[in-house]
C-alpha positions in Angstrom: 17.7 27.3 0.7 14.7 27.8 3.0 10.9 27.2 2.6 10.2 30.7 1.3 12.9 30.4 -1.4 11.7 27.0 -2.5 8.1 28.2 -2.7 9.2 31.1 -4.8 11.2 28.7 -7.1 8.1 26.5 -7.5 5.9 29.4 -8.4 8.3 30.6 -11.1 8.8 27.0 -12.4 5.0 26.4 -12.6 4.1 29.7 -14.2 7.1 30.1 -16.3 7.2 33.8 -15.7 8.8 36.1 -13.1 6.1 38.7 -13.4 3.3 36.1 -12.9 5.0 34.6 -9.9 5.4 38.1 -8.4 1.7 38.7 -8.9 0.8 35.3 -7.3 3.1 35.8 -4.3 2.5 39.5 -4.0 6.3 40.1 -4.0 8.2 42.6 -6.2 10.0 41.2 -9.3 13.4 42.5 -8.1 13.0 40.6 -4.8 12.1 37.3 -6.6 15.0 37.7 -9.0 17.4 38.3 -6.2 16.1 35.2 -4.4 16.7 33.0 -7.4 20.2 34.4 -8.0 21.1 33.7 -4.4 19.7 30.1 -4.7 21.6 29.5 -7.9 24.8 30.8 -6.2 24.2 28.5 -3.2 23.6 25.4 -5.4 26.3 26.4 -7.9 23.9 25.6 -10.7 21.8 27.6 -13.2 18.1 26.8 -12.5 16.4 28.8 -15.3 17.1 29.8 -18.9 15.8 33.3 -19.3 14.5 34.1 -22.8 11.8 36.0 -24.5 9.1 33.4 -23.6 9.9 33.6 -19.9 11.7 31.3 -17.5 12.5 27.8 -18.6 13.8 25.2 -16.3 17.3 23.8 -16.9 18.1 20.1 -16.1 19.3 21.2 -12.7 16.1 23.2 -12.2 14.0 20.2 -13.1 15.9 18.0 -10.7 15.4 20.6 -7.9 11.7 20.8 -8.7 11.2 17.0 -8.6 13.2 16.5 -5.4 11.7 19.4 -3.5 8.0 19.3 -4.6 7.0 16.7 -2.0 8.9 18.5 0.8 7.2 21.9 0.1 3.8 20.2 -0.1 4.3 18.5 3.3 5.4 21.8 4.9 2.3 23.5 3.5 0.2 20.7 4.7 1.5 21.1 8.3 0.6 24.8 8.2 -2.9 24.0 6.7 -3.6 21.3 9.3 -2.6 23.6 12.2 -5.0 26.2 10.8 -7.7 23.6 10.4 -7.7 22.4 14.0 -11.1 23.0 15.5 -12.1 25.0 12.5 -13.2 24.5 8.9 -10.7 22.5 6.8 -8.3 24.8 4.9 -5.5 24.5 2.5 -5.0 23.3 -1.1 -5.9 19.9 -2.4 -5.1 18.5 -5.9 -7.5 15.8 -7.0 -6.6 13.7 -10.0 -9.4 11.9 -11.9 -9.4 9.6 -14.9 -11.4 11.0 -17.8 -14.4 8.6 -17.8 -14.9 9.2 -14.1 -14.3 12.9 -14.4 -17.1 13.3 -16.9 -19.7 12.3 -14.4 -18.1 13.2 -11.0 -15.7 16.2 -11.2 -18.3 19.0 -11.5 -20.4 17.6 -8.7 -17.4 17.4 -6.3 -16.4 20.9 -7.3 -19.9 22.3 -6.6 -20.0 20.6 -3.3 -16.5 21.7 -2.3 -17.4 25.4 -3.0 -20.5 25.1 -0.8 -19.1 23.0 2.0 -15.4 23.7 2.1 -15.0 27.4 1.4 -11.5 27.5 2.8 -10.2 24.7 0.6 -8.6 25.5 -2.7 -9.5 22.5 -4.8 -7.7 21.8 -8.1 -9.0 19.0 -10.3 -6.7 17.5 -12.9 -7.8 15.0 -15.5 -5.4 12.5 -16.9 -4.9 8.8 -17.5 -4.2 6.4 -14.6 -0.5 5.9 -15.3 0.2 9.6 -15.1 -1.9 10.0 -11.9 -0.1 7.2 -10.1 3.3 8.8 -11.0 2.0 12.2 -9.8 0.9 10.7 -6.5 4.3 9.3 -5.9 5.9 12.6 -6.9 3.6 14.6 -4.6 2.0 16.6 -7.5 -1.4 15.1 -6.6 -2.9 14.6 -3.2 -5.8 12.2 -4.1 -6.6 10.3 -7.3 -9.6 8.4 -8.6 -8.1 5.7 -10.8 -8.8 2.1 -11.9 -7.3 -0.9 -10.1 -6.8 -3.7 -9.4 -6.0 -2.1 -6.0 -3.5 -4.9 -5.2 -1.3 -3.7 -8.1 -0.9 -0.2 -6.7 1.8 0.7 -4.2 -0.3 3.4 -2.7 -2.9 3.9 0.1 -6.0 2.7 -1.6 -9.7 2.4 -1.0 -11.9 0.4 -3.3 -15.0 2.4 -4.2 -16.7 -0.2 -6.3 -16.7 -2.1 -9.6 -17.6 -0.2 -12.7 -19.4 -2.4 -15.3 -18.5 -1.7 -18.9 -21.0 -2.0 -21.8 -21.0 -2.2 -25.6 -21.7 1.1 -27.2 -23.2 1.5 -30.7 -24.8 4.2 -32.8 -28.4 5.1 -32.7 -30.4 2.7 -34.9 -27.8 -0.1 -34.8 -30.1 -2.4 -33.0 -27.5 -3.0 -30.3 -29.9 -2.5 -27.4 -32.1 -5.2 -28.7 -29.2 -7.7 -28.7 -28.6 -7.3 -24.9 -26.8 -9.1 -23.4 -24.2 -9.3 -26.1 -21.4 -11.8 -26.3 -17.9 -10.4 -26.5 -17.2 -12.6 -29.5 -20.0 -11.0 -31.4 -18.8 -7.4 -30.6 -15.2 -8.2 -31.6 -16.5 -9.4 -34.9 -17.8 -5.8 -35.6 -15.7 -2.7 -36.4 -14.2 -1.5 -33.2 -12.9 1.9 -32.0 -10.8 1.6 -28.8 -8.1 3.4 -27.0 -4.4 2.7 -27.8 -2.5 -0.1 -26.2 -1.2 2.1 -23.4 -4.7 2.8 -22.1 -6.0 0.7 -19.2 -9.4 0.1 -20.9 -7.7 -1.4 -24.0 -5.6 -3.7 -21.8 -8.8 -4.8 -19.9 -10.7 -5.6 -23.2 -7.7 -7.5 -24.6 -7.4 -9.5 -21.4 -11.1 -10.4 -21.6 -10.6 -11.3 -25.3 -7.5 -13.4 -24.6 -9.4 -15.5 -22.0 -11.8 -16.5 -24.9 -8.9 -16.9 -27.3 -10.3 -14.0 -29.5 -8.2 -11.6 -31.5 -9.2 -7.9 -31.6 -9.2 -5.9 -34.8 -9.4 -2.2 -34.1 -10.3 0.1 -37.1 -9.7 3.4 -35.2 -7.8 4.2 -32.0 -8.6 7.2 -29.9 -7.4 7.8 -26.3 -10.2 10.4 -25.7 -13.5 8.9 -24.7 -15.2 11.9 -26.1 -13.6 11.2 -29.5 -14.7 7.5 -29.2 -18.3 8.5 -28.6 -18.2 10.9 -31.6 -16.8 8.0 -33.8 -19.6 5.8 -32.6 -22.2 8.4 -33.3 -20.9 8.8 -36.8 -21.5 5.1 -37.3 -17.8 4.2 -37.9 -17.8 1.5 -35.3 -18.6 0.2 -31.8 -16.7 0.8 -28.6 -16.7 -0.2 -24.9 -17.2 2.3 -22.1 -18.9 2.6 -18.7 -22.4 3.9 -19.2 -21.9 6.6 -16.6 -19.4 8.4 -18.9 -22.0 8.7 -21.7 -25.1 9.5 -19.5 -25.9 12.7 -21.4 -25.7 11.0 -24.8 -28.0 8.2 -23.6 -30.5 10.7 -22.2 -30.5 12.5 -25.6 -31.0 9.1 -27.3 -27.9 9.5 -29.4 -26.3 6.1 -28.6 -27.3 2.6 -27.8 -25.8 0.3 -25.2 -25.9 -3.3 -24.3 -24.6 -5.2 -21.3 -22.2 -8.1 -21.9 -23.2 -11.7 -21.2 -21.8 -13.0 -17.9 -19.2 -12.7 -16.6 -19.0 -9.3 -18.3 -16.2 -6.8 -18.2 -15.6 -4.5 -15.2 -13.0 -2.2 -13.7 -12.3 -1.6 -10.0 -12.6 2.0 -9.1 -10.0 3.1 -6.5 -9.5 6.3 -4.4 -5.7 6.5 -3.9 -3.2 8.6 -2.0 0.5 8.5 -1.6 1.9 6.3 1.2 4.8 8.6 1.8 2.8 11.2 3.8 -0.4 11.3 5.9 -3.5 12.8 4.4 -4.1 16.4 5.3 -7.4 17.4 7.0 -8.4 19.2 3.8 -7.6 16.1 1.7 -9.6 13.9 4.0 -12.6 16.3 3.7 -12.4 16.2 -0.1 -12.2 12.4 0.0 -15.4 12.5 2.0 -17.1 14.6 -0.6 -16.0 12.1 -3.3 -17.5 9.2 -1.4 -20.7 11.1 -0.8 -21.1 12.1 -4.5 -20.4 8.6 -5.8 -23.1 7.3 -3.4 -25.5 9.9 -4.7 -24.8 9.0 -8.3 -25.4 5.3 -7.6 -28.7 6.2 -5.9 -29.8 8.4 -8.8 -29.0 5.6 -11.2 -26.4 7.6 -13.1 -23.6 5.3 -12.2 -23.9 1.5 -12.1 -21.2 1.0 -9.6 -21.3 -2.2 -7.6 -20.0 -1.4 -4.1 -20.0 -5.1 -3.1 -18.3 -7.5 -5.4 -16.0 -10.3 -5.9 -12.6 -9.6 -7.5 -12.8 -10.0 -11.3 -10.7 -12.8 -12.8 -7.0 -11.9 -13.3 
């Protein structure tokens, strides 16, 4: 069981196909098949179930994938860092981003990475904060932009700022004229919010509980795009960061209003796993993230307070 064999195993597991893995690694299928048979013989366990749909991991294969993923990534990182010394950063970087931040940031970071880091293979994955934290710990993601509080995360974290949330309503609702709105008034309206597992829902419920208010949600949707569509249709109001709906506001399709003080805000965090040092390529991508966030703030597309007091817990 060496690095080459584990890398082959990971490629087959990720692609679910011997032929696709052979194309990716530029190795003949018979050689890959032979490697996997030797690995299964050494481990005395069947790693894949071979069927008409391709290669499906067994429970033993899933265990090997989870236990070896971080190891393979670290070895690849050593190789990439050695090649990056005194040269352009090179290697692969997986950046995880929560959806509301991804909507405003991901394309900009990708465009800049293509222009400034041509030897870095950047992969951007979009998911909710809980998944991204788990993937950081498992080594599936190198960097992640998630929501804090940072003190609750057992990761290497850097606070990027505080994202103010606003009430969002349909065009013609008169919401903008009410600004700033009281949370009690908004909760009295029909609300569309994410489900209880979503960080934004927990944040809103915490703010409501401090005022001893009960939330009545008429529609739940974990996609902020679905939430904005629901609001546009006049079904209800929601709560989002204005940066996530910049295009809709520019097109005059929605109305927003800030909350009366103290408002509702989320801490935006750039996180990486504590188990391994950041690669040169990862550090370069992190630099692009910081630069693009600063540019968005200067352009007025993201109301991100970079100096702030911690919100009430």
